[in-house]
C-alpha positions as CSV (number, residue, x, y, z in Angstrom):
1,X,0.0,0.0,0.0
2,X,2.9,2.4,0.8
3,X,4.3,1.9,-2.7
4,X,1.0,2.9,-4.3
5,X,0.6,5.8,-2.0
6,X,4.1,7.0,-2.8
7,X,3.4,6.7,-6.5
8,X,0.2,8.7,-6.2
9,X,2.1,11.4,-4.3
10,X,4.9,11.5,-6.8
11,X,2.5,11.9,-9.7
12,X,0.5,14.5,-7.7
13,X,-2.6,12.4,-8.4
14,X,-4.0,12.4,-4.9
15,X,-6.7,14.9,-5.8
16,X,-6.9,14.7,-9.6
17,X,-5.5,12.5,-12.3
18,X,-3.3,14.0,-15.0
19,X,-3.0,11.3,-17.6
20,X,0.8,11.4,-18.4
21,X,2.1,11.2,-14.8
22,X,-0.7,8.8,-14.0
23,X,0.4,6.5,-16.7
24,X,4.2,6.9,-16.3
25,X,4.3,6.7,-12.5
26,X,1.2,5.1,-11.0
27,X,0.5,2.5,-13.7
28,X,4.2,1.4,-13.9
29,X,4.2,1.1,-10.1
30,X,1.0,-1.0,-10.1
31,X,2.6,-3.3,-12.7
32,X,5.7,-3.7,-10.4
33,X,3.4,-4.3,-7.4
34,X,1.5,-7.0,-9.3
35,X,4.8,-8.8,-10.2
36,X,6.1,-8.7,-6.7
37,X,2.7,-9.8,-5.3
38,X,2.5,-12.6,-7.7
39,X,6.0,-13.8,-6.7
40,X,4.9,-13.6,-3.1
41,X,1.8,-15.7,-3.8
42,X,3.9,-18.3,-5.6
43,X,6.3,-18.5,-2.7
44,X,3.2,-19.2,-0.4
45,X,1.9,-21.9,-2.7
46,X,5.2,-23.4,-3.7
47,X,3.8,-24.3,-7.1
48,X,3.8,-22.8,-10.6
49,X,0.7,-21.8,-12.5
50,X,-0.4,-24.9,-14.5
51,X,-1.4,-24.4,-18.1
52,X,-2.5,-27.4,-20.3
53,X,0.9,-27.8,-22.0
54,X,3.3,-26.1,-19.6
55,X,3.8,-24.3,-16.3
56,X,4.5,-20.6,-15.8
57,X,5.8,-18.7,-12.9
58,X,3.0,-16.8,-11.3
59,X,4.5,-13.4,-12.4
60,X,4.0,-14.5,-16.1
61,X,0.5,-15.8,-15.7
62,X,-2.1,-13.1,-16.6
63,X,-4.8,-14.4,-14.2
64,X,-2.4,-14.5,-11.3
65,X,-1.0,-11.1,-12.1
66,X,-4.5,-9.6,-12.2
67,X,-5.4,-11.4,-9.0
68,X,-2.3,-10.1,-7.3
69,X,-3.1,-6.6,-8.5
70,X,-6.6,-7.0,-7.2
71,X,-5.4,-7.9,-3.7
72,X,-3.1,-4.9,-3.6
73,X,-5.8,-2.5,-4.8
74,X,-8.4,-3.9,-2.5
75,X,-6.2,-3.3,0.5
76,X,-5.5,0.3,-0.6
77,X,-9.2,0.9,-1.5
78,X,-10.3,-0.4,1.9
79,X,-7.8,2.0,3.6
80,X,-8.6,5.1,1.4
81,X,-12.3,4.6,1.6
82,X,-12.1,4.4,5.4
83,X,-10.0,7.5,5.5
84,X,-12.3,9.4,3.1
85,X,-15.5,8.1,4.7
86,X,-16.3,5.9,1.8
87,X,-19.7,4.2,1.7
88,X,-20.1,0.4,2.3
89,X,-21.6,0.4,-1.2
90,X,-17.9,0.4,-2.4
91,X,-17.2,-3.1,-1.1
92,X,-20.6,-4.3,-2.3
93,X,-19.7,-3.3,-5.9
94,X,-16.5,-5.3,-5.7
95,X,-18.3,-8.3,-4.2
96,X,-21.0,-8.1,-6.9
97,X,-18.4,-8.0,-9.7
98,X,-16.6,-11.0,-8.2
99,X,-19.9,-13.0,-7.9
100,X,-20.9,-12.0,-11.4
101,X,-17.7,-13.6,-12.7
102,X,-18.3,-16.7,-10.7
103,X,-21.9,-17.0,-12.1
104,X,-20.5,-16.7,-15.6
105,X,-18.1,-19.5,-14.9
106,X,-20.8,-21.7,-13.4
107,X,-23.0,-21.1,-16.5
108,X,-20.0,-21.9,-18.8
109,X,-20.0,-18.4,-20.2
110,X,-17.2,-16.0,-20.8
111,X,-17.3,-12.3,-20.2
């Protein structure tokens, strides 16, 4: 969370996004955070990401990288929404999106 907070401060995006610094600072740091988080997840499981014909390190598997990013962003969003007096609706939207994806999978549909 500190890395994201630092990137937001460096890009001066705490109150308003300006696209170029947002892309060059914040998005690059989010990419780095997702790689590091994926490596940490893999060290916890001790296994690679299994594909039908080969295995990948977690940091090279798109679903795991997005999952790792989601974990990092969820922690930061929980913190910032508490600080900014966010509405419980915020978590509800995240949960609804997750459950929507699960329903699609159960129904053998793709997004």
